[in-house]
Structures are given as structure tokens and as C-alpha cells.
N, CA, C and O atoms as CSV, one atom per row, in Angstrom:
chain,resi,resn,atom,element,x,y,z
A,1,UNK,N,N,106.737,118.638,95.513
A,1,UNK,CA,C,107.709,118.618,96.601
A,1,UNK,C,C,107.027,119.092,97.887
A,1,UNK,O,O,106.243,120.041,97.891
A,2,UNK,N,N,107.350,118.411,98.947
A,2,UNK,CA,C,106.946,118.831,100.286
A,2,UNK,C,C,108.242,118.928,101.075
A,2,UNK,O,O,108.851,117.909,101.402
A,3,UNK,N,N,108.668,120.156,101.383
A,3,UNK,CA,C,109.986,120.330,101.974
A,3,UNK,C,C,111.020,119.803,100.996
A,3,UNK,O,O,111.056,120.217,99.838
A,4,UNK,N,N,111.868,118.881,101.467
A,4,UNK,CA,C,112.866,118.292,100.578
A,4,UNK,C,C,112.446,116.909,100.077
A,4,UNK,O,O,113.277,116.146,99.582
A,5,UNK,N,N,111.173,116.592,100.204
A,5,UNK,CA,C,110.657,115.281,99.778
A,5,UNK,C,C,109.876,115.409,98.471
A,5,UNK,O,O,109.042,116.300,98.308
A,6,UNK,N,N,110.167,114.505,97.555
A,6,UNK,CA,C,109.413,114.421,96.309
A,6,UNK,C,C,108.327,113.375,96.514
A,6,UNK,O,O,108.624,112.230,96.857
A,7,UNK,N,N,107.065,113.759,96.306
A,7,UNK,CA,C,105.917,112.867,96.452
A,7,UNK,C,C,105.429,112.525,95.048
A,7,UNK,O,O,104.963,113.399,94.317
A,8,UNK,N,N,105.536,111.256,94.675
A,8,UNK,CA,C,105.131,110.824,93.337
A,8,UNK,C,C,103.869,109.974,93.417
A,8,UNK,O,O,103.889,108.907,94.031
A,9,UNK,N,N,102.764,110.428,92.807
A,9,UNK,CA,C,101.538,109.619,92.808
A,9,UNK,C,C,101.721,108.347,91.977
A,9,UNK,O,O,102.280,108.384,90.881
A,10,UNK,N,N,101.244,107.229,92.513
A,10,UNK,CA,C,101.303,105.947,91.815
A,10,UNK,C,C,99.935,105.520,91.311
A,10,UNK,O,O,99.822,104.903,90.251
A,11,UNK,N,N,98.885,105.849,92.077
A,11,UNK,CA,C,97.523,105.456,91.702
A,11,UNK,C,C,96.527,106.268,92.515
A,11,UNK,O,O,96.784,106.595,93.674
A,12,UNK,N,N,95.398,106.590,91.911
A,12,UNK,CA,C,94.283,107.177,92.652
A,12,UNK,C,C,93.799,106.131,93.639
A,12,UNK,O,O,93.790,104.941,93.324
A,13,UNK,N,N,93.392,106.561,94.838
A,13,UNK,CA,C,93.010,105.588,95.857
A,13,UNK,C,C,91.868,106.130,96.701
A,13,UNK,O,O,91.874,107.288,97.118
A,14,UNK,N,N,90.893,105.273,96.941
A,14,UNK,CA,C,89.775,105.555,97.852
A,14,UNK,C,C,89.606,104.336,98.732
A,14,UNK,O,O,89.762,103.201,98.283
A,15,UNK,N,N,89.286,104.582,99.987
A,15,UNK,CA,C,89.050,103.471,100.896
A,15,UNK,C,C,87.993,103.869,101.922
A,15,UNK,O,O,87.946,105.006,102.393
A,16,UNK,N,N,87.156,102.904,102.247
A,16,UNK,CA,C,86.205,103.022,103.348
A,16,UNK,C,C,86.516,101.840,104.259
A,16,UNK,O,O,86.429,100.686,103.840
A,17,UNK,N,N,86.882,102.133,105.513
A,17,UNK,CA,C,87.347,101.069,106.408
A,17,UNK,C,C,87.146,101.448,107.865
A,17,UNK,O,O,86.970,102.619,108.202
A,18,UNK,N,N,87.177,100.433,108.722
A,18,UNK,CA,C,87.116,100.631,110.169
A,18,UNK,C,C,88.525,100.900,110.688
A,18,UNK,O,O,89.476,100.226,110.291
A,19,UNK,N,N,88.656,101.869,111.560
A,19,UNK,CA,C,89.938,102.157,112.188
A,19,UNK,C,C,90.139,101.144,113.315
A,19,UNK,O,O,89.401,101.134,114.301
A,20,UNK,N,N,91.145,100.300,113.151
A,20,UNK,CA,C,91.464,99.272,114.142
A,20,UNK,C,C,92.497,99.764,115.144
A,20,UNK,O,O,92.502,99.347,116.302
A,21,UNK,N,N,93.369,100.653,114.690
A,21,UNK,CA,C,94.423,101.191,115.552
A,21,UNK,C,C,94.899,102.513,114.967
A,21,UNK,O,O,94.976,102.665,113.748
A,22,UNK,N,N,95.214,103.460,115.826
A,22,UNK,CA,C,95.762,104.747,115.390
A,22,UNK,C,C,97.037,105.020,116.173
A,22,UNK,O,O,97.078,104.850,117.391
A,23,UNK,N,N,98.071,105.442,115.464
A,23,UNK,CA,C,99.350,105.735,116.105
A,23,UNK,C,C,99.889,107.050,115.567
A,23,UNK,O,O,100.102,107.208,114.365
A,24,UNK,N,N,100.106,107.988,116.478
A,24,UNK,CA,C,100.634,109.306,116.106
A,24,UNK,C,C,102.155,109.275,116.185
A,24,UNK,O,O,102.732,108.656,117.079
A,25,UNK,N,N,102.796,109.957,115.228
A,25,UNK,CA,C,104.250,110.061,115.200
A,25,UNK,C,C,104.649,111.523,115.209
A,25,UNK,O,O,104.059,112.353,114.518
A,26,UNK,N,N,105.675,111.826,116.016
A,26,UNK,CA,C,106.154,113.199,116.112
A,26,UNK,C,C,107.650,113.320,115.811
A,26,UNK,O,O,108.114,114.384,115.403
A,27,UNK,N,N,108.407,112.235,116.011
A,27,UNK,CA,C,109.861,112.375,116.015
A,27,UNK,C,C,110.614,111.466,115.059
A,27,UNK,O,O,111.835,111.592,114.965
A,28,UNK,N,N,109.966,110.568,114.351
A,28,UNK,CA,C,110.737,109.712,113.443
A,28,UNK,C,C,111.078,110.483,112.171
A,28,UNK,O,O,110.676,111.636,112.017
A,29,UNK,N,N,111.808,109.860,111.273
A,29,UNK,CA,C,112.327,110.532,110.090
A,29,UNK,C,C,111.307,111.007,109.082
A,29,UNK,O,O,111.646,111.784,108.189
A,30,UNK,N,N,110.058,110.562,109.197
A,30,UNK,CA,C,109.023,111.003,108.253
A,30,UNK,C,C,107.788,111.579,108.957
A,30,UNK,O,O,106.750,111.780,108.325
A,31,UNK,N,N,107.898,111.841,110.249
A,31,UNK,CA,C,106.749,112.365,111.006
A,31,UNK,C,C,106.268,113.706,110.461
A,31,UNK,O,O,105.083,114.024,110.561
A,32,UNK,N,N,107.167,114.488,109.889
A,32,UNK,CA,C,106.747,115.771,109.314
A,32,UNK,C,C,105.845,115.572,108.100
A,32,UNK,O,O,105.008,116.423,107.799
A,33,UNK,N,N,106.012,114.454,107.407
A,33,UNK,CA,C,105.182,114.135,106.239
A,33,UNK,C,C,103.972,113.292,106.606
A,33,UNK,O,O,102.867,113.532,106.118
A,34,UNK,N,N,104.185,112.297,107.473
A,34,UNK,CA,C,103.149,111.320,107.835
A,34,UNK,C,C,103.029,111.273,109.360
A,34,UNK,O,O,103.643,110.425,110.006
A,35,UNK,N,N,102.243,112.179,109.931
A,35,UNK,CA,C,102.140,112.243,111.393
A,35,UNK,C,C,101.260,111.154,112.002
A,35,UNK,O,O,101.167,111.051,113.225
A,36,UNK,N,N,100.614,110.342,111.166
A,36,UNK,CA,C,99.666,109.356,111.676
A,36,UNK,C,C,99.701,108.102,110.826
A,36,UNK,O,O,99.740,108.166,109.597
A,37,UNK,N,N,99.686,106.957,111.498
A,37,UNK,CA,C,99.441,105.679,110.843
A,37,UNK,C,C,98.107,105.164,111.347
A,37,UNK,O,O,97.811,105.246,112.539
A,38,UNK,N,N,97.310,104.638,110.445
A,38,UNK,CA,C,96.074,103.972,110.830
A,38,UNK,C,C,96.154,102.515,110.429
A,38,UNK,O,O,96.493,102.193,109.290
A,39,UNK,N,N,95.841,101.631,111.369
A,39,UNK,CA,C,95.582,100.240,111.045
A,39,UNK,C,C,94.103,100.183,110.714
A,39,UNK,O,O,93.268,100.532,111.548
A,40,UNK,N,N,93.769,99.748,109.510
A,40,UNK,CA,C,92.369,99.749,109.082
A,40,UNK,C,C,91.946,98.351,108.651
A,40,UNK,O,O,92.775,97.518,108.285
A,41,UNK,N,N,90.633,98.111,108.704
A,41,UNK,CA,C,90.088,96.836,108.277
A,41,UNK,C,C,88.871,97.031,107.398
A,41,UNK,O,O,88.075,97.943,107.621
A,42,UNK,N,N,88.729,96.184,106.411
A,42,UNK,CA,C,87.563,96.171,105.526
A,42,UNK,C,C,87.076,94.735,105.467
A,42,UNK,O,O,87.662,93.849,106.089
A,43,UNK,N,N,86.002,94.503,104.719
A,43,UNK,CA,C,85.462,93.144,104.639
A,43,UNK,C,C,85.133,92.628,106.034
A,43,UNK,O,O,84.495,93.328,106.820
A,44,UNK,N,N,85.560,91.420,106.342
A,44,UNK,CA,C,85.207,90.852,107.646
A,44,UNK,C,C,85.793,91.656,108.801
A,44,UNK,O,O,85.240,91.629,109.901
A,45,UNK,N,N,86.900,92.371,108.583
A,45,UNK,CA,C,87.494,93.163,109.667
A,45,UNK,C,C,86.869,94.553,109.799
A,45,UNK,O,O,87.303,95.345,110.636
A,46,UNK,N,N,85.867,94.857,108.990
A,46,UNK,CA,C,85.114,96.096,109.200
A,46,UNK,C,C,83.983,95.863,110.188
A,46,UNK,O,O,83.352,96.813,110.653
A,47,UNK,N,N,83.728,94.607,110.508
A,47,UNK,CA,C,82.706,94.229,111.485
A,47,UNK,C,C,83.303,94.385,112.884
A,47,UNK,O,O,84.285,93.724,113.222
A,48,UNK,N,N,82.713,95.251,113.687
A,48,UNK,CA,C,83.245,95.520,115.027
A,48,UNK,C,C,83.304,94.255,115.870
A,48,UNK,O,O,84.222,94.103,116.675
A,49,UNK,N,N,82.351,93.345,115.708
A,49,UNK,CA,C,82.366,92.094,116.474
A,49,UNK,C,C,83.610,91.276,116.143
A,49,UNK,O,O,84.192,90.657,117.034
A,50,UNK,N,N,84.022,91.262,114.892
A,50,UNK,CA,C,85.244,90.552,114.502
A,50,UNK,C,C,86.477,91.317,114.971
A,50,UNK,O,O,87.392,90.729,115.547
A,51,UNK,N,N,86.503,92.595,114.733
A,51,UNK,CA,C,87.667,93.409,115.084
A,51,UNK,C,C,87.941,93.386,116.581
A,51,UNK,O,O,89.099,93.385,116.998
A,52,UNK,N,N,86.897,93.367,117.386
A,52,UNK,CA,C,87.083,93.406,118.841
A,52,UNK,C,C,87.643,92.099,119.402
A,52,UNK,O,O,88.004,92.045,120.578
A,53,UNK,N,N,87.724,91.056,118.596
A,53,UNK,CA,C,88.308,89.792,119.041
A,53,UNK,C,C,89.834,89.802,118.939
A,53,UNK,O,O,90.496,88.862,119.379
A,54,UNK,N,N,90.382,90.861,118.362
A,54,UNK,CA,C,91.827,90.968,118.181
A,54,UNK,C,C,92.371,92.175,118.931
A,54,UNK,O,O,91.636,93.105,119.263
A,55,UNK,N,N,93.679,92.138,119.192
A,55,UNK,CA,C,94.375,93.294,119.759
A,55,UNK,C,C,95.355,93.800,118.704
A,55,UNK,O,O,95.920,93.017,117.940
A,56,UNK,N,N,95.547,95.103,118.673
A,56,UNK,CA,C,96.384,95.748,117.670
A,56,UNK,C,C,97.394,96.649,118.360
A,56,UNK,O,O,97.090,97.267,119.381
A,57,UNK,N,N,98.582,96.721,117.806
A,57,UNK,CA,C,99.607,97.636,118.304
A,57,UNK,C,C,100.474,98.072,117.128
A,57,UNK,O,O,100.459,97.455,116.063
A,58,UNK,N,N,101.224,99.139,117.341
A,58,UNK,CA,C,102.079,99.656,116.293
A,58,UNK,C,C,103.398,100.067,116.921
A,58,UNK,O,O,103.420,100.810,117.903
A,59,UNK,N,N,104.486,99.590,116.363
A,59,UNK,CA,C,105.819,99.979,116.816
A,59,UNK,C,C,106.674,100.239,115.589
A,59,UNK,O,O,106.717,99.426,114.665
A,60,UNK,N,N,107.341,101.357,115.585
A,60,UNK,CA,C,108.201,101.778,114.479
A,60,UNK,C,C,107.517,101.611,113.119
A,60,UNK,O,O,108.118,101.138,112.154
A,61,UNK,N,N,106.249,102.011,113.073
A,61,UNK,CA,C,105.433,102.031,111.853
A,61,UNK,C,C,105.088,100.650,111.312
A,61,UNK,O,O,104.748,100.514,110.137
A,62,UNK,N,N,105.172,99.638,112.146
A,62,UNK,CA,C,104.727,98.288,111.776
A,62,UNK,C,C,103.519,97.931,112.623
A,62,UNK,O,O,103.591,97.958,113.851
A,63,UNK,N,N,102.410,97.595,111.977
A,63,UNK,CA,C,101.196,97.181,112.680
A,63,UNK,C,C,101.281,95.703,113.013
A,63,UNK,O,O,101.596,94.878,112.155
A,64,UNK,N,N,100.998,95.379,114.259
A,64,UNK,CA,C,100.927,93.983,114.689
A,64,UNK,C,C,99.534,93.725,115.220
A,64,UNK,O,O,98.893,94.622,115.769
A,65,UNK,N,N,99.066,92.504,115.058
A,65,UNK,CA,C,97.775,92.150,115.626
A,65,UNK,C,C,97.814,90.704,116.060
A,65,UNK,O,O,98.599,89.897,115.562
A,66,UNK,N,N,96.933,90.398,117.013
A,66,UNK,CA,C,96.906,89.062,117.587
A,66,UNK,C,C,95.481,88.721,118.011
A,66,UNK,O,O,94.744,89.569,118.514
A,67,UNK,N,N,95.114,87.467,117.797
A,67,UNK,CA,C,93.850,86.940,118.293
A,67,UNK,C,C,94.130,85.543,118.823
A,67,UNK,O,O,94.664,84.698,118.104
A,68,UNK,N,N,93.774,85.300,120.067
A,68,UNK,CA,C,94.051,83.991,120.683
A,68,UNK,C,C,92.903,82.995,120.482
A,68,UNK,O,O,93.016,81.839,120.891
A,69,UNK,N,N,91.812,83.424,119.865
A,69,UNK,CA,C,90.660,82.555,119.616
A,69,UNK,C,C,90.990,81.576,118.490
A,69,UNK,O,O,91.201,82.011,117.358
A,70,UNK,N,N,91.041,80.269,118.761
A,70,UNK,CA,C,91.397,79.304,117.717
A,70,UNK,C,C,90.364,79.233,116.583
A,70,UNK,O,O,90.673,78.740,115.498
A,71,UNK,N,N,89.151,79.718,116.826
A,71,UNK,CA,C,88.106,79.711,115.794
A,71,UNK,C,C,88.161,80.945,114.886
A,71,UNK,O,O,87.436,81.023,113.895
A,72,UNK,N,N,89.016,81.895,115.226
A,72,UNK,CA,C,89.109,83.138,114.460
A,72,UNK,C,C,89.769,82.857,113.108
A,72,UNK,O,O,90.797,82.182,113.057
A,73,UNK,N,N,89.192,83.368,112.010
A,73,UNK,CA,C,89.744,83.120,110.668
A,73,UNK,C,C,90.948,84.030,110.379
A,73,UNK,O,O,90.847,84.976,109.598
A,74,UNK,N,N,92.069,83.737,111.008
A,74,UNK,CA,C,93.246,84.598,110.949
A,74,UNK,C,C,93.778,84.856,109.557
A,74,UNK,O,O,94.117,85.992,109.227
A,75,UNK,N,N,93.858,83.828,108.735
A,75,UNK,CA,C,94.403,84.014,107.391
A,75,UNK,C,C,93.507,84.932,106.563
A,75,UNK,O,O,93.995,85.823,105.868
A,76,UNK,N,N,92.208,84.715,106.640
A,76,UNK,CA,C,91.270,85.572,105.911
A,76,UNK,C,C,91.312,86.994,106.459
A,76,UNK,O,O,91.258,87.958,105.696
A,77,UNK,N,N,91.409,87.124,107.785
A,77,UNK,CA,C,91.449,88.452,108.407
A,77,UNK,C,C,92.693,89.217,107.976
A,77,UNK,O,O,92.626,90.424,107.742
A,78,UNK,N,N,93.831,88.529,107.868
A,78,UNK,CA,C,95.078,89.223,107.516
A,78,UNK,C,C,95.008,89.864,106.132
A,78,UNK,O,O,95.744,90.811,105.856
A,79,UNK,N,N,94.138,89.362,105.261
A,79,UNK,CA,C,93.972,89.956,103.937
A,79,UNK,C,C,92.984,91.125,103.944
A,79,UNK,O,O,92.731,91.738,102.906
A,80,UNK,N,N,92.432,91.426,105.111
A,80,UNK,CA,C,91.458,92.522,105.244
A,80,UNK,C,C,91.954,93.588,106.223
A,80,UNK,O,O,91.157,94.358,106.760
A,81,UNK,N,N,93.265,93.633,106.456
A,81,UNK,CA,C,93.871,94.584,107.388
A,81,UNK,C,C,95.055,95.244,106.692
A,81,UNK,O,O,95.809,94.593,105.968
A,82,UNK,N,N,95.206,96.531,106.918
A,82,UNK,CA,C,96.381,97.219,106.397
A,82,UNK,C,C,96.842,98.290,107.359
A,82,UNK,O,O,96.049,98.880,108.093
A,83,UNK,N,N,98.136,98.528,107.340
A,83,UNK,CA,C,98.706,99.674,108.029
A,83,UNK,C,C,98.892,100.762,106.985
A,83,UNK,O,O,99.536,100.539,105.960
A,84,UNK,N,N,98.336,101.932,107.238
A,84,UNK,CA,C,98.409,103.034,106.285
A,84,UNK,C,C,99.209,104.182,106.874
A,84,UNK,O,O,98.891,104.689,107.950
A,85,UNK,N,N,100.258,104.589,106.152
A,85,UNK,CA,C,101.037,105.772,106.501
A,85,UNK,C,C,100.368,106.930,105.766
A,85,UNK,O,O,100.296,106.933,104.537
A,86,UNK,N,N,99.878,107.917,106.524
A,86,UNK,CA,C,99.021,108.948,105.930
A,86,UNK,C,C,99.727,110.296,105.852
A,86,UNK,O,O,100.187,110.838,106.857
A,87,UNK,N,N,99.799,110.817,104.643
A,87,UNK,CA,C,100.398,112.119,104.371
A,87,UNK,C,C,99.266,113.099,104.047
A,87,UNK,O,O,98.698,113.038,102.957
A,88,UNK,N,N,98.935,113.990,104.963
A,88,UNK,CA,C,97.832,114.924,104.699
A,88,UNK,C,C,98.213,115.961,103.641
A,88,UNK,O,O,99.312,116.515,103.668
A,89,UNK,N,N,97.299,116.211,102.717
A,89,UNK,CA,C,97.537,117.168,101.638
A,89,UNK,C,C,97.459,118.611,102.125
A,89,UNK,O,O,98.097,119.491,101.547
A,90,UNK,N,N,96.679,118.867,103.189
A,90,UNK,CA,C,96.498,120.227,103.705
A,90,UNK,C,C,96.494,120.184,105.230
A,90,UNK,O,O,96.390,119.116,105.833
A,91,UNK,N,N,96.607,121.347,105.838
A,91,UNK,CA,C,96.519,121.432,107.294
A,91,UNK,C,C,95.148,120.981,107.788
A,91,UNK,O,O,95.043,120.336,108.831
A,92,UNK,N,N,94.100,121.320,107.043
A,92,UNK,CA,C,92.739,120.909,107.426
A,92,UNK,C,C,92.622,119.386,107.428
A,92,UNK,O,O,92.049,118.813,108.355
A,93,UNK,N,N,93.157,118.726,106.405
A,93,UNK,CA,C,93.128,117.258,106.358
A,93,UNK,C,C,93.949,116.696,107.519
A,93,UNK,O,O,93.541,115.721,108.150
A,94,UNK,N,N,95.095,117.299,107.804
A,94,UNK,CA,C,95.916,116.857,108.942
A,94,UNK,C,C,95.118,116.909,110.244
A,94,UNK,O,O,95.121,115.952,111.018
A,95,UNK,N,N,94.442,118.015,110.480
A,95,UNK,CA,C,93.637,118.159,111.694
A,95,UNK,C,C,92.543,117.100,111.759
A,95,UNK,O,O,92.303,116.519,112.818
A,96,UNK,N,N,91.884,116.848,110.641
A,96,UNK,CA,C,90.814,115.833,110.592
A,96,UNK,C,C,91.379,114.438,110.859
A,96,UNK,O,O,90.773,113.650,111.584
A,97,UNK,N,N,92.545,114.132,110.270
A,97,UNK,CA,C,93.174,112.830,110.500
A,97,UNK,C,C,93.497,112.625,111.978
A,97,UNK,O,O,93.272,111.545,112.524
A,98,UNK,N,N,94.023,113.663,112.619
A,98,UNK,CA,C,94.424,113.537,114.022
A,98,UNK,C,C,93.229,113.431,114.967
A,98,UNK,O,O,93.404,113.100,116.139
A,99,UNK,N,N,92.027,113.704,114.482
A,99,UNK,CA,C,90.809,113.544,115.289
A,99,UNK,C,C,90.222,112.139,115.197
A,99,UNK,O,O,89.343,111.790,115.985
A,100,UNK,N,N,90.686,111.333,114.255
A,100,UNK,CA,C,90.142,109.991,114.033
A,100,UNK,C,C,90.404,109.111,115.254
A,100,UNK,O,O,91.471,109.176,115.865
A,101,UNK,N,N,89.410,108.285,115.599
A,101,UNK,CA,C,89.510,107.390,116.757
A,101,UNK,C,C,89.254,105.951,116.345
A,101,UNK,O,O,88.556,105.672,115.370
A,102,UNK,N,N,89.837,105.053,117.111
A,102,UNK,CA,C,89.629,103.621,116.880
A,102,UNK,C,C,88.146,103.289,116.950
A,102,UNK,O,O,87.419,103.821,117.790
A,103,UNK,N,N,87.706,102.409,116.065
A,103,UNK,CA,C,86.318,101.992,115.999
A,103,UNK,C,C,85.501,102.759,114.977
A,103,UNK,O,O,84.444,102.290,114.555
A,104,UNK,N,N,85.968,103.922,114.574
A,104,UNK,CA,C,85.232,104.704,113.586
A,104,UNK,C,C,85.388,104.101,112.187
A,104,UNK,O,O,86.389,103.457,111.871
A,105,UNK,N,N,84.376,104.332,111.372
A,105,UNK,CA,C,84.455,104.002,109.950
A,105,UNK,C,C,84.821,105.300,109.241
A,105,UNK,O,O,84.138,106.313,109.394
A,106,UNK,N,N,85.902,105.266,108.465
A,106,UNK,CA,C,86.352,106.459,107.756
A,106,UNK,C,C,86.360,106.198,106.257
A,106,UNK,O,O,86.479,105.065,105.792
A,107,UNK,N,N,86.230,107.281,105.533
A,107,UNK,CA,C,86.327,107.246,104.084
A,107,UNK,C,C,87.425,108.234,103.717
A,107,UNK,O,O,87.386,109.392,104.131
A,108,UNK,N,N,88.415,107.772,102.930
A,108,UNK,CA,C,89.517,108.636,102.532
A,108,UNK,C,C,89.709,108.550,101.019
A,108,UNK,O,O,89.463,107.517,100.396
A,109,UNK,N,N,90.151,109.659,100.458
A,109,UNK,CA,C,90.445,109.703,99.023
A,109,UNK,C,C,91.749,110.456,98.814
A,109,UNK,O,O,92.068,111.401,99.536
A,110,UNK,N,N,92.487,110.018,97.817
A,110,UNK,CA,C,93.757,110.659,97.481
A,110,UNK,C,C,94.540,109.773,96.544
A,110,UNK,O,O,94.010,109.271,95.552
A,111,UNK,N,N,95.823,109.582,96.869
A,111,UNK,CA,C,96.719,108.821,95.997
A,111,UNK,C,C,97.628,107.912,96.812
A,111,UNK,O,O,98.056,108.275,97.908
A,112,UNK,N,N,97.920,106.748,96.285
A,112,UNK,CA,C,99.027,105.949,96.791
A,112,UNK,C,C,100.279,106.564,96.190
A,112,UNK,O,O,100.294,106.931,95.015
A,113,UNK,N,N,101.334,106.676,96.999
A,113,UNK,CA,C,102.494,107.453,96.560
A,113,UNK,C,C,103.814,106.744,96.859
A,113,UNK,O,O,103.889,105.774,97.614
A,114,UNK,N,N,104.839,107.283,96.226
A,114,UNK,CA,C,106.218,106.978,96.583
A,114,UNK,C,C,106.836,108.272,97.073
A,114,UNK,O,O,106.638,109.331,96.475
A,115,UNK,N,N,107.585,108.185,98.163
A,115,UNK,CA,C,108.250,109.345,98.735
A,115,UNK,C,C,109.757,109.171,98.555
A,115,UNK,O,O,110.331,108.157,98.953
A,116,UNK,N,N,110.381,110.174,97.952
A,116,UNK,CA,C,111.841,110.195,97.801
A,116,UNK,C,C,112.365,111.407,98.555
A,116,UNK,O,O,111.909,112.533,98.357
A,117,UNK,N,N,113.333,111.148,99.425
A,117,UNK,CA,C,113.923,112.212,100.232
A,117,UNK,C,C,115.420,111.935,100.334
A,117,UNK,O,O,115.823,110.785,100.509
A,118,UNK,N,N,116.242,112.967,100.228
A,118,UNK,CA,C,117.683,112.753,100.356
A,118,UNK,C,C,118.020,112.017,101.660
A,118,UNK,O,O,117.489,112.334,102.725
A,119,UNK,N,N,118.906,111.038,101.549
A,119,UNK,CA,C,119.348,110.287,102.719
A,119,UNK,C,C,118.409,109.181,103.152
A,119,UNK,O,O,118.625,108.562,104.194
A,120,UNK,N,N,117.374,108.922,102.376
A,120,UNK,CA,C,116.382,107.909,102.739
A,120,UNK,C,C,116.100,107.041,101.522
A,120,UNK,O,O,115.997,107.548,100.405
A,121,UNK,N,N,115.974,105.734,101.734
A,121,UNK,CA,C,115.559,104.863,100.644
A,121,UNK,C,C,114.161,105.272,100.196
A,121,UNK,O,O,113.385,105.777,101.007
A,122,UNK,N,N,113.822,105.065,98.925
A,122,UNK,CA,C,112.453,105.386,98.491
A,122,UNK,C,C,111.433,104.666,99.373
A,122,UNK,O,O,111.595,103.489,99.694
A,123,UNK,N,N,110.395,105.381,99.754
A,123,UNK,CA,C,109.315,104.855,100.590
A,123,UNK,C,C,108.145,104.665,99.640
A,123,UNK,O,O,107.493,105.634,99.251
A,124,UNK,N,N,107.874,103.406,99.262
A,124,UNK,CA,C,106.934,103.115,98.191
A,124,UNK,C,C,105.715,102.375,98.719
A,124,UNK,O,O,105.838,101.393,99.452
A,125,UNK,N,N,104.549,102.854,98.340
A,125,UNK,CA,C,103.295,102.234,98.755
A,125,UNK,C,C,103.121,100.858,98.132
A,125,UNK,O,O,103.549,100.604,97.007
A,126,UNK,N,N,102.489,99.990,98.885
A,126,UNK,CA,C,101.983,98.744,98.317
A,126,UNK,C,C,100.894,99.113,97.314
A,126,UNK,O,O,100.231,100.141,97.447
A,127,UNK,N,N,100.727,98.271,96.327
A,127,UNK,CA,C,99.679,98.493,95.335
A,127,UNK,C,C,98.636,97.377,95.407
A,127,UNK,O,O,97.841,97.207,94.483
A,128,UNK,N,N,98.640,96.626,96.495
A,128,UNK,CA,C,97.714,95.507,96.665
A,128,UNK,C,C,97.046,95.606,98.030
A,128,UNK,O,O,97.682,95.988,99.013
A,129,UNK,N,N,95.769,95.263,98.089
A,129,UNK,CA,C,95.081,95.258,99.376
A,129,UNK,C,C,95.228,93.934,100.107
A,129,UNK,O,O,94.837,93.836,101.270
A,130,UNK,N,N,95.771,92.930,99.475
A,130,UNK,CA,C,95.792,91.607,100.120
A,130,UNK,C,C,97.192,91.124,100.474
A,130,UNK,O,O,97.350,89.984,100.913
A,131,UNK,N,N,98.223,91.968,100.295
A,131,UNK,CA,C,99.556,91.539,100.681
A,131,UNK,C,C,99.748,91.703,102.184
A,131,UNK,O,O,98.988,92.413,102.843
A,132,UNK,N,N,100.760,91.048,102.713
A,132,UNK,CA,C,101.056,91.114,104.146
A,132,UNK,C,C,102.565,91.233,104.322
A,132,UNK,O,O,103.332,90.973,103.395
A,133,UNK,N,N,102.981,91.630,105.521
A,133,UNK,CA,C,104.404,91.669,105.844
A,133,UNK,C,C,105.072,92.966,105.434
A,133,UNK,O,O,104.411,93.939,105.072
A,134,UNK,N,N,106.410,92.959,105.499
A,134,UNK,CA,C,107.210,94.128,105.184
A,134,UNK,C,C,106.923,94.603,103.759
A,134,UNK,O,O,106.946,93.807,102.821
A,135,UNK,N,N,106.654,95.897,103.599
A,135,UNK,CA,C,106.356,96.453,102.278
A,135,UNK,C,C,104.888,96.418,101.902
A,135,UNK,O,O,104.519,96.856,100.813
A,136,UNK,N,N,104.040,95.902,102.791
A,136,UNK,CA,C,102.619,95.769,102.478
A,136,UNK,C,C,101.793,96.994,102.870
A,136,UNK,O,O,100.584,97.015,102.643
A,137,UNK,N,N,102.413,97.995,103.442
A,137,UNK,CA,C,101.679,99.182,103.885
A,137,UNK,C,C,101.307,100.070,102.706
A,137,UNK,O,O,102.037,100.155,101.718
A,138,UNK,N,N,100.169,100.722,102.828
A,138,UNK,CA,C,99.799,101.747,101.871
A,138,UNK,C,C,100.358,103.070,102.385
A,138,UNK,O,O,100.223,103.399,103.563
A,139,UNK,N,N,100.973,103.806,101.504
A,139,UNK,CA,C,101.444,105.157,101.806
A,139,UNK,C,C,100.540,106.069,101.002
A,139,UNK,O,O,100.587,106.085,99.772
A,140,UNK,N,N,99.718,106.828,101.707
A,140,UNK,CA,C,98.629,107.555,101.047
A,140,UNK,C,C,98.734,109.054,101.258
A,140,UNK,O,O,98.849,109.535,102.385
A,141,UNK,N,N,98.692,109.776,100.159
A,141,UNK,CA,C,98.528,111.224,100.146
A,141,UNK,C,C,97.031,111.445,100.282
A,141,UNK,O,O,96.273,111.143,99.361
A,142,UNK,N,N,96.602,111.967,101.415
A,142,UNK,CA,C,95.185,112.078,101.726
A,142,UNK,C,C,94.678,113.468,101.384
A,142,UNK,O,O,95.105,114.461,101.974
A,143,UNK,N,N,93.755,113.530,100.418
A,143,UNK,CA,C,93.162,114.805,100.024
A,143,UNK,C,C,91.832,115.064,100.718
A,143,UNK,O,O,91.419,116.213,100.872
A,144,UNK,N,N,91.155,113.984,101.141
A,144,UNK,CA,C,89.902,114.161,101.882
A,144,UNK,C,C,89.700,112.970,102.826
A,144,UNK,O,O,90.092,111.838,102.543
A,145,UNK,N,N,89.080,113.281,103.940
A,145,UNK,CA,C,88.723,112.240,104.918
A,145,UNK,C,C,87.415,112.645,105.570
A,145,UNK,O,O,87.190,113.812,105.890
A,146,UNK,N,N,86.561,111.653,105.759
A,146,UNK,CA,C,85.331,111.888,106.499
A,146,UNK,C,C,85.054,110.665,107.367
A,146,UNK,O,O,85.372,109.531,107.008
A,147,UNK,N,N,84.454,110.937,108.515
A,147,UNK,CA,C,84.024,109.867,109.414
A,147,UNK,C,C,82.611,109.510,109.017
A,147,UNK,O,O,81.716,110.354,109.062
A,148,UNK,N,N,82.399,108.243,108.621
A,148,UNK,CA,C,81.088,107.789,108.209
A,148,UNK,C,C,80.230,107.487,109.427
A,148,UNK,O,O,79.047,107.823,109.472
A,149,UNK,N,N,80.855,106.841,110.422
A,149,UNK,CA,C,80.203,106.606,111.716
A,149,UNK,C,C,81.207,106.143,112.715
A,149,UNK,O,O,80.858,105.890,113.868
């Protein structure tokens, strides 16, 4: 339990990815648990040259991205991008998460989770790296994070 929220681990999770977008939250209904969302990319979207051809934004915890280049492999890229809702396991991890900047390569370890809180529908992590759309976000209990470069 974290406050009045039950955090249920679904799977051990590790990821190494490029930070495409970072969005801090202070006032929404889960900001106390997940103060940061990261839009991350792996595979072809871990390449800065590819990532810089797109623009990224986040509104109400939904990551959006756009590339106007008709030669850009959009369908393939969409399977290499995720919005991650990050729940820090400790204050130290929280501080490290809030220092992360766009363009950095980060490595994180912890768990994909489901969050149950009174008055809120269950908030359940995606269990696939290649899904897209509503429900495709990873909700991660972060036990460690490091900036690789």
C-alpha cells in the first residue's frame, strides 16, 4: 500500500530507452503516486536522428507524436514508442526521475503494476511493448534508474 493505493506487481520489468518526452504532474488524481510520465523510444526510436524527426507532447497523461516527413516509417516507429507512468519506489528514485531530460538514454528496473485506489477505476499497465492507443501505457514501479548517456 502507498497511502490509500494498493500497488500490485504484474511482472518484473527492465527497460533501456531514449527519453523522447518528459511531463511532470503535480495536481491530477495520481500525481502523488506517479509524478512523472516519460515518452520513451527503443529500437529505431532510440536513434536520436530518427527521434529528432518527430515532435512529442503529453496532455492528460496521453503521449502524442507527429512526423510530417512522408518517408518516415511511422507504423514501425509507433511500435517502438511508449508512454510510461512512473511510480518511484523511494524518495531517492523520485529525485533521480525528476532529473531526467529529453534525449538521455535511461535504464530502469522495477515492476509493471496495477494500481487500485478507492474512487478510481483500476489503473493497469500494458503488458506489451508493441501495443498502441488507449491502455497501451506501461505503469511502472521504479526501483532503480540510471542515465546511460
